[in-house]
C-alpha beads as a LAMMPS data file, in Angstrom:
LAMMPS data file: protein, C-alpha beads

326 atoms
325 bonds

1 atom types
1 bond types

-500.0 500.0 xlo xhi
-500.0 500.0 ylo yhi
-500.0 500.0 zlo zhi

Masses

1 110.0

Atoms # bond

1 1 1 0.000 0.000 0.000
2 1 1 1.352 3.342 -1.104
3 1 1 1.748 5.775 1.710
4 1 1 1.580 9.461 0.901
5 1 1 3.219 11.689 3.410
6 1 1 1.954 15.152 3.998
7 1 1 4.140 17.869 2.602
8 1 1 5.037 19.067 6.039
9 1 1 6.369 15.587 6.853
10 1 1 8.547 15.265 3.773
11 1 1 12.221 15.620 3.894
12 1 1 13.705 18.561 2.006
13 1 1 15.188 16.304 -0.703
14 1 1 11.866 14.530 -1.409
15 1 1 10.029 17.868 -1.541
16 1 1 12.523 19.173 -4.095
17 1 1 11.988 16.136 -6.374
18 1 1 8.176 16.536 -6.243
19 1 1 8.267 20.217 -7.191
20 1 1 10.738 19.610 -10.041
21 1 1 8.542 16.894 -11.585
22 1 1 5.466 19.140 -11.493
23 1 1 7.383 21.974 -13.179
24 1 1 8.578 19.733 -16.020
25 1 1 5.031 18.509 -16.695
26 1 1 3.683 22.045 -16.877
27 1 1 6.303 23.300 -19.359
28 1 1 6.411 20.329 -21.723
29 1 1 5.049 20.945 -25.327
30 1 1 2.389 18.790 -26.971
31 1 1 2.015 18.903 -30.782
32 1 1 -1.604 18.904 -32.095
33 1 1 -2.383 18.214 -35.755
34 1 1 -5.547 19.704 -37.356
35 1 1 -5.968 16.345 -39.104
36 1 1 -5.910 14.395 -35.869
37 1 1 -9.143 13.364 -34.234
38 1 1 -9.130 14.278 -30.536
39 1 1 -10.644 11.828 -28.139
40 1 1 -14.091 12.504 -26.845
41 1 1 -14.090 14.575 -23.708
42 1 1 -10.540 15.752 -24.267
43 1 1 -9.733 19.416 -23.763
44 1 1 -8.270 19.400 -27.319
45 1 1 -11.632 18.613 -28.872
46 1 1 -12.366 22.274 -29.738
47 1 1 -13.755 23.731 -32.971
48 1 1 -11.249 24.322 -35.780
49 1 1 -11.726 27.968 -36.778
50 1 1 -9.902 27.503 -40.099
51 1 1 -12.619 25.259 -41.508
52 1 1 -16.396 25.474 -41.410
53 1 1 -19.265 23.214 -42.235
54 1 1 -19.657 25.048 -45.540
55 1 1 -16.198 23.915 -46.610
56 1 1 -17.158 20.296 -46.217
57 1 1 -20.717 20.460 -47.566
58 1 1 -20.332 22.959 -50.449
59 1 1 -21.091 21.926 -54.015
60 1 1 -18.150 20.714 -56.090
61 1 1 -16.264 23.218 -58.233
62 1 1 -17.026 23.908 -61.904
63 1 1 -14.075 21.793 -62.866
64 1 1 -15.530 18.879 -60.974
65 1 1 -18.832 19.298 -62.798
66 1 1 -17.118 19.545 -66.168
67 1 1 -15.166 16.336 -65.625
68 1 1 -18.399 14.637 -64.687
69 1 1 -20.031 15.628 -68.010
70 1 1 -20.219 13.264 -70.888
71 1 1 -18.786 14.262 -74.255
72 1 1 -22.276 14.826 -75.644
73 1 1 -23.158 17.118 -72.733
74 1 1 -19.944 19.098 -73.212
75 1 1 -20.660 19.480 -76.926
76 1 1 -24.222 20.633 -76.232
77 1 1 -22.996 23.150 -73.638
78 1 1 -20.452 24.603 -76.077
79 1 1 -23.059 24.941 -78.818
80 1 1 -25.414 26.708 -76.417
81 1 1 -22.643 29.120 -75.411
82 1 1 -21.791 29.889 -79.032
83 1 1 -25.466 30.460 -79.883
84 1 1 -25.783 32.939 -76.995
85 1 1 -22.771 34.837 -78.302
86 1 1 -24.158 34.982 -81.842
87 1 1 -27.571 36.191 -80.697
88 1 1 -27.725 39.982 -81.194
89 1 1 -28.356 41.965 -78.057
90 1 1 -31.084 44.541 -78.180
91 1 1 -29.535 47.968 -77.670
92 1 1 -31.409 50.828 -76.052
93 1 1 -30.549 53.995 -77.961
94 1 1 -30.183 56.790 -75.435
95 1 1 -28.903 60.330 -76.008
96 1 1 -28.576 62.889 -73.214
97 1 1 -30.662 60.630 -70.991
98 1 1 -33.588 60.328 -73.422
99 1 1 -34.628 57.232 -75.377
100 1 1 -34.450 57.772 -79.128
101 1 1 -35.394 55.996 -82.332
102 1 1 -33.576 55.960 -85.659
103 1 1 -35.052 57.400 -88.843
104 1 1 -34.208 57.929 -92.524
105 1 1 -35.245 60.420 -95.172
106 1 1 -34.422 60.533 -98.887
107 1 1 -34.772 63.375 -101.354
108 1 1 -33.761 64.161 -104.922
109 1 1 -33.302 61.802 -107.863
110 1 1 -31.850 58.347 -107.417
111 1 1 -28.189 57.854 -108.098
112 1 1 -25.121 59.871 -107.191
113 1 1 -27.104 63.046 -106.473
114 1 1 -29.642 61.518 -104.105
115 1 1 -29.597 62.975 -100.585
116 1 1 -30.006 60.640 -97.617
117 1 1 -30.475 61.890 -94.048
118 1 1 -29.899 59.615 -91.049
119 1 1 -31.275 60.971 -87.793
120 1 1 -32.839 60.123 -84.428
121 1 1 -35.946 61.433 -82.697
122 1 1 -37.484 61.287 -79.222
123 1 1 -39.567 58.215 -78.427
124 1 1 -41.494 60.265 -75.876
125 1 1 -42.585 63.693 -77.111
126 1 1 -41.172 66.833 -75.498
127 1 1 -41.927 70.427 -76.384
128 1 1 -38.757 72.199 -77.614
129 1 1 -37.612 75.457 -76.082
130 1 1 -39.972 78.145 -77.431
131 1 1 -37.168 80.729 -77.354
132 1 1 -34.762 78.698 -79.482
133 1 1 -33.962 80.448 -82.790
134 1 1 -34.794 77.334 -84.805
135 1 1 -36.479 74.026 -83.954
136 1 1 -36.395 70.951 -86.168
137 1 1 -38.816 68.053 -86.503
138 1 1 -39.419 65.093 -88.789
139 1 1 -42.723 65.070 -90.662
140 1 1 -43.712 61.405 -91.257
141 1 1 -46.313 62.301 -93.882
142 1 1 -43.937 64.359 -95.992
143 1 1 -40.966 62.150 -95.078
144 1 1 -38.879 65.267 -94.545
145 1 1 -37.004 67.139 -91.822
146 1 1 -38.519 70.603 -91.537
147 1 1 -38.041 73.713 -89.437
148 1 1 -40.997 73.994 -87.090
149 1 1 -43.183 77.078 -87.206
150 1 1 -43.241 79.388 -84.156
151 1 1 -45.501 78.326 -81.319
152 1 1 -46.254 74.960 -79.801
153 1 1 -45.514 71.794 -81.763
154 1 1 -48.111 69.067 -82.202
155 1 1 -46.513 65.816 -81.037
156 1 1 -49.175 63.774 -82.847
157 1 1 -48.136 65.156 -86.227
158 1 1 -44.319 65.332 -86.089
159 1 1 -41.325 63.789 -84.319
160 1 1 -38.901 65.988 -82.377
161 1 1 -35.294 65.409 -83.483
162 1 1 -32.877 64.311 -80.774
163 1 1 -29.519 62.618 -81.292
164 1 1 -26.805 62.270 -83.962
165 1 1 -27.471 63.520 -87.477
166 1 1 -25.748 62.707 -90.760
167 1 1 -26.467 63.886 -94.289
168 1 1 -25.075 62.101 -97.338
169 1 1 -25.144 62.806 -101.054
170 1 1 -24.172 60.033 -103.416
171 1 1 -22.891 58.066 -100.435
172 1 1 -20.551 60.906 -99.354
173 1 1 -21.014 62.640 -95.999
174 1 1 -21.732 66.336 -96.506
175 1 1 -23.047 67.348 -93.067
176 1 1 -22.895 66.030 -89.497
177 1 1 -24.152 67.246 -86.151
178 1 1 -26.434 66.607 -83.184
179 1 1 -29.954 67.599 -82.202
180 1 1 -31.184 68.086 -78.634
181 1 1 -34.969 68.296 -78.155
182 1 1 -35.463 69.753 -81.613
183 1 1 -32.547 72.206 -81.501
184 1 1 -29.069 72.037 -82.959
185 1 1 -26.513 71.056 -80.354
186 1 1 -22.732 70.625 -80.071
187 1 1 -20.563 70.727 -83.211
188 1 1 -22.035 70.906 -86.705
189 1 1 -19.826 70.489 -89.772
190 1 1 -20.415 70.763 -93.505
191 1 1 -18.221 69.140 -96.176
192 1 1 -17.870 69.010 -99.924
193 1 1 -18.275 65.648 -101.601
194 1 1 -14.483 65.526 -101.715
195 1 1 -14.449 65.569 -97.883
196 1 1 -13.226 69.173 -97.652
197 1 1 -14.492 71.003 -94.551
198 1 1 -16.642 73.980 -95.557
199 1 1 -17.918 75.227 -92.195
200 1 1 -17.964 74.343 -88.506
201 1 1 -20.391 75.780 -85.960
202 1 1 -20.882 75.035 -82.256
203 1 1 -24.345 75.200 -80.698
204 1 1 -25.725 75.062 -77.175
205 1 1 -29.322 73.824 -77.257
206 1 1 -30.145 75.795 -80.386
207 1 1 -28.084 78.902 -79.663
208 1 1 -24.797 79.422 -81.506
209 1 1 -21.968 79.261 -78.998
210 1 1 -20.679 82.676 -80.016
211 1 1 -24.116 84.262 -80.319
212 1 1 -24.878 87.581 -78.658
213 1 1 -27.971 86.918 -76.527
214 1 1 -29.786 89.688 -74.679
215 1 1 -32.616 89.371 -72.147
216 1 1 -35.441 91.490 -70.773
217 1 1 -34.936 90.308 -67.187
218 1 1 -31.964 90.125 -64.840
219 1 1 -32.537 86.391 -64.292
220 1 1 -31.914 85.874 -68.042
221 1 1 -34.999 83.759 -68.606
222 1 1 -36.920 86.000 -71.026
223 1 1 -34.952 86.275 -74.256
224 1 1 -34.996 89.569 -76.111
225 1 1 -32.697 89.005 -79.104
226 1 1 -30.309 86.366 -80.451
227 1 1 -27.675 87.675 -82.861
228 1 1 -25.694 84.733 -84.281
229 1 1 -21.933 85.052 -84.744
230 1 1 -19.425 82.539 -86.088
231 1 1 -15.776 83.547 -86.033
232 1 1 -16.777 87.174 -85.560
233 1 1 -19.139 87.206 -88.540
234 1 1 -22.951 87.176 -88.631
235 1 1 -23.917 83.592 -89.432
236 1 1 -27.003 81.548 -88.580
237 1 1 -30.537 82.029 -87.286
238 1 1 -31.610 85.418 -85.929
239 1 1 -34.605 85.906 -83.649
240 1 1 -36.117 88.780 -81.676
241 1 1 -38.981 88.733 -79.157
242 1 1 -41.280 91.377 -77.754
243 1 1 -41.343 92.040 -74.038
244 1 1 -44.541 90.000 -73.738
245 1 1 -42.705 86.921 -75.038
246 1 1 -44.187 86.962 -78.542
247 1 1 -42.047 86.784 -81.661
248 1 1 -41.160 89.997 -83.467
249 1 1 -38.546 88.977 -86.098
250 1 1 -37.147 85.701 -87.452
251 1 1 -34.497 85.486 -90.161
252 1 1 -31.124 84.127 -91.181
253 1 1 -27.624 85.460 -91.800
254 1 1 -24.998 84.020 -94.097
255 1 1 -21.516 85.409 -94.525
256 1 1 -22.565 88.518 -92.618
257 1 1 -25.628 89.227 -94.825
258 1 1 -29.363 88.728 -94.486
259 1 1 -30.510 85.888 -96.736
260 1 1 -33.702 84.032 -97.525
261 1 1 -37.045 84.740 -95.902
262 1 1 -37.387 87.172 -93.001
263 1 1 -40.677 87.204 -91.115
264 1 1 -42.133 89.893 -88.897
265 1 1 -45.000 89.076 -86.525
266 1 1 -47.795 91.117 -85.080
267 1 1 -46.489 90.634 -81.550
268 1 1 -49.781 90.891 -79.684
269 1 1 -50.203 88.435 -76.834
270 1 1 -53.502 87.070 -78.152
271 1 1 -52.233 86.588 -81.726
272 1 1 -49.997 83.574 -80.872
273 1 1 -47.036 84.558 -83.041
274 1 1 -49.238 85.514 -85.957
275 1 1 -47.333 86.492 -89.107
276 1 1 -47.648 90.053 -90.423
277 1 1 -44.961 90.542 -93.109
278 1 1 -42.863 88.146 -95.144
279 1 1 -39.782 89.637 -96.795
280 1 1 -37.344 88.068 -99.228
281 1 1 -33.587 88.734 -99.319
282 1 1 -30.946 87.214 -101.595
283 1 1 -30.465 83.457 -101.857
284 1 1 -26.799 83.475 -100.905
285 1 1 -24.653 85.511 -98.584
286 1 1 -21.825 85.270 -101.078
287 1 1 -23.751 87.285 -103.645
288 1 1 -24.038 91.099 -103.473
289 1 1 -26.229 92.062 -100.545
290 1 1 -29.826 93.067 -101.213
291 1 1 -30.264 96.629 -99.981
292 1 1 -34.074 96.577 -99.795
293 1 1 -35.911 93.282 -99.294
294 1 1 -38.944 92.371 -101.391
295 1 1 -42.300 92.203 -99.622
296 1 1 -43.749 88.839 -100.579
297 1 1 -46.815 88.525 -98.336
298 1 1 -48.766 90.562 -95.802
299 1 1 -51.452 89.434 -93.345
300 1 1 -53.944 91.334 -91.214
301 1 1 -54.127 90.787 -87.477
302 1 1 -56.719 88.057 -88.005
303 1 1 -54.307 85.966 -90.048
304 1 1 -55.918 86.680 -93.422
305 1 1 -53.625 87.356 -96.372
306 1 1 -54.235 90.842 -97.756
307 1 1 -51.277 90.988 -100.117
308 1 1 -49.245 88.545 -102.177
309 1 1 -46.628 89.644 -104.657
310 1 1 -47.780 89.474 -108.305
311 1 1 -51.163 87.997 -107.273
312 1 1 -53.407 90.362 -105.309
313 1 1 -53.392 93.457 -103.130
314 1 1 -56.301 93.988 -100.731
315 1 1 -54.529 96.276 -98.292
316 1 1 -56.817 99.233 -99.093
317 1 1 -60.017 97.210 -98.644
318 1 1 -61.889 96.969 -95.321
319 1 1 -61.325 93.896 -93.199
320 1 1 -64.288 91.544 -93.653
321 1 1 -62.674 88.520 -92.033
322 1 1 -64.590 89.062 -88.769
323 1 1 -68.390 89.378 -88.437
324 1 1 -69.666 92.913 -88.010
325 1 1 -66.697 94.505 -89.809
326 1 1 -67.155 96.374 -93.076

Bonds

1 1 1 2
2 1 2 3
3 1 3 4
4 1 4 5
5 1 5 6
6 1 6 7
7 1 7 8
8 1 8 9
9 1 9 10
10 1 10 11
11 1 11 12
12 1 12 13
13 1 13 14
14 1 14 15
15 1 15 16
16 1 16 17
17 1 17 18
18 1 18 19
19 1 19 20
20 1 20 21
21 1 21 22
22 1 22 23
23 1 23 24
24 1 24 25
25 1 25 26
26 1 26 27
27 1 27 28
28 1 28 29
29 1 29 30
30 1 30 31
31 1 31 32
32 1 32 33
33 1 33 34
34 1 34 35
35 1 35 36
36 1 36 37
37 1 37 38
38 1 38 39
39 1 39 40
40 1 40 41
41 1 41 42
42 1 42 43
43 1 43 44
44 1 44 45
45 1 45 46
46 1 46 47
47 1 47 48
48 1 48 49
49 1 49 50
50 1 50 51
51 1 51 52
52 1 52 53
53 1 53 54
54 1 54 55
55 1 55 56
56 1 56 57
57 1 57 58
58 1 58 59
59 1 59 60
60 1 60 61
61 1 61 62
62 1 62 63
63 1 63 64
64 1 64 65
65 1 65 66
66 1 66 67
67 1 67 68
68 1 68 69
69 1 69 70
70 1 70 71
71 1 71 72
72 1 72 73
73 1 73 74
74 1 74 75
75 1 75 76
76 1 76 77
77 1 77 78
78 1 78 79
79 1 79 80
80 1 80 81
81 1 81 82
82 1 82 83
83 1 83 84
84 1 84 85
85 1 85 86
86 1 86 87
87 1 87 88
88 1 88 89
89 1 89 90
90 1 90 91
91 1 91 92
92 1 92 93
93 1 93 94
94 1 94 95
95 1 95 96
96 1 96 97
97 1 97 98
98 1 98 99
99 1 99 100
100 1 100 101
101 1 101 102
102 1 102 103
103 1 103 104
104 1 104 105
105 1 105 106
106 1 106 107
107 1 107 108
108 1 108 109
109 1 109 110
110 1 110 111
111 1 111 112
112 1 112 113
113 1 113 114
114 1 114 115
115 1 115 116
116 1 116 117
117 1 117 118
118 1 118 119
119 1 119 120
120 1 120 121
121 1 121 122
122 1 122 123
123 1 123 124
124 1 124 125
125 1 125 126
126 1 126 127
127 1 127 128
128 1 128 129
129 1 129 130
130 1 130 131
131 1 131 132
132 1 132 133
133 1 133 134
134 1 134 135
135 1 135 136
136 1 136 137
137 1 137 138
138 1 138 139
139 1 139 140
140 1 140 141
141 1 141 142
142 1 142 143
143 1 143 144
144 1 144 145
145 1 145 146
146 1 146 147
147 1 147 148
148 1 148 149
149 1 149 150
150 1 150 151
151 1 151 152
152 1 152 153
153 1 153 154
154 1 154 155
155 1 155 156
156 1 156 157
157 1 157 158
158 1 158 159
159 1 159 160
160 1 160 161
161 1 161 162
162 1 162 163
163 1 163 164
164 1 164 165
165 1 165 166
166 1 166 167
167 1 167 168
168 1 168 169
169 1 169 170
170 1 170 171
171 1 171 172
172 1 172 173
173 1 173 174
174 1 174 175
175 1 175 176
176 1 176 177
177 1 177 178
178 1 178 179
179 1 179 180
180 1 180 181
181 1 181 182
182 1 182 183
183 1 183 184
184 1 184 185
185 1 185 186
186 1 186 187
187 1 187 188
188 1 188 189
189 1 189 190
190 1 190 191
191 1 191 192
192 1 192 193
193 1 193 194
194 1 194 195
195 1 195 196
196 1 196 197
197 1 197 198
198 1 198 199
199 1 199 200
200 1 200 201
201 1 201 202
202 1 202 203
203 1 203 204
204 1 204 205
205 1 205 206
206 1 206 207
207 1 207 208
208 1 208 209
209 1 209 210
210 1 210 211
211 1 211 212
212 1 212 213
213 1 213 214
214 1 214 215
215 1 215 216
216 1 216 217
217 1 217 218
218 1 218 219
219 1 219 220
220 1 220 221
221 1 221 222
222 1 222 223
223 1 223 224
224 1 224 225
225 1 225 226
226 1 226 227
227 1 227 228
228 1 228 229
229 1 229 230
230 1 230 231
231 1 231 232
232 1 232 233
233 1 233 234
234 1 234 235
235 1 235 236
236 1 236 237
237 1 237 238
238 1 238 239
239 1 239 240
240 1 240 241
241 1 241 242
242 1 242 243
243 1 243 244
244 1 244 245
245 1 245 246
246 1 246 247
247 1 247 248
248 1 248 249
249 1 249 250
250 1 250 251
251 1 251 252
252 1 252 253
253 1 253 254
254 1 254 255
255 1 255 256
256 1 256 257
257 1 257 258
258 1 258 259
259 1 259 260
260 1 260 261
261 1 261 262
262 1 262 263
263 1 263 264
264 1 264 265
265 1 265 266
266 1 266 267
267 1 267 268
268 1 268 269
269 1 269 270
270 1 270 271
271 1 271 272
272 1 272 273
273 1 273 274
274 1 274 275
275 1 275 276
276 1 276 277
277 1 277 278
278 1 278 279
279 1 279 280
280 1 280 281
281 1 281 282
282 1 282 283
283 1 283 284
284 1 284 285
285 1 285 286
286 1 286 287
287 1 287 288
288 1 288 289
289 1 289 290
290 1 290 291
291 1 291 292
292 1 292 293
293 1 293 294
294 1 294 295
295 1 295 296
296 1 296 297
297 1 297 298
298 1 298 299
299 1 299 300
300 1 300 301
301 1 301 302
302 1 302 303
303 1 303 304
304 1 304 305
305 1 305 306
306 1 306 307
307 1 307 308
308 1 308 309
309 1 309 310
310 1 310 311
311 1 311 312
312 1 312 313
313 1 313 314
314 1 314 315
315 1 315 316
316 1 316 317
317 1 317 318
318 1 318 319
319 1 319 320
320 1 320 321
321 1 321 322
322 1 322 323
323 1 323 324
324 1 324 325
325 1 325 326
């Protein structure tokens, strides 16, 4: 029978041996492998934080799946992938945040002189800026791009241009630019059929970048006059408004000269930009300037034509367009 003496009864030598053995046991190292399986109830049976249940139960990798496929399945998967790549993706045409649709227009005789216009227009109608010097729309019935008349635009009748524009003649590009809600925007360039640059103009939502714009109000919201300048020379669309916001003058400059048709409006608030006079200047700004324009048409304040050059002149007759007038 083993007899254990109390510590107080031990001799100094025996006590020294006992303490030394306990110290060696406390400082000895024990190597633990993560692949070992600790015994149940052991203090080493703690969770391994480097692995989780997901690591042992996750689905096999793609490589494992591929090796498990048969040759026929692999061939079918490759064909499906190739077919998906060949399938055209539907592109959403968007310009300046607005969805647009592509359009074409042709004019002139077929052959090398035929003119083709490639353009885009708004899918959802928006009213262009009423103060813009010129606003452009596509007329589906006439199959032409036209300059809209002053006033509100009927979205059921025309399409408001918005997006890139390109004009070709005989397959050669002769004009490029951009539209933004019916107005010319960014850089516009014109070329000869030999690809020689003829002109370049920059616009900001219908207004020439170098235009001289004046306003009636300090907040610069009510436009008074737009005088177009390109490289220090009068060039482009001119417009002037009355203080009540109605049009007064609309015309065009080329090479520093008035050209084409210039219109003057009555300017009364209740006339809705009703035309009064239509004048005609020279066809080109590179010809001698016309000193006095030709009056082509004149209308009374009710919108009735009272004069047309070489056809009739009723300006001296009383206005009978409204009941009760003689």
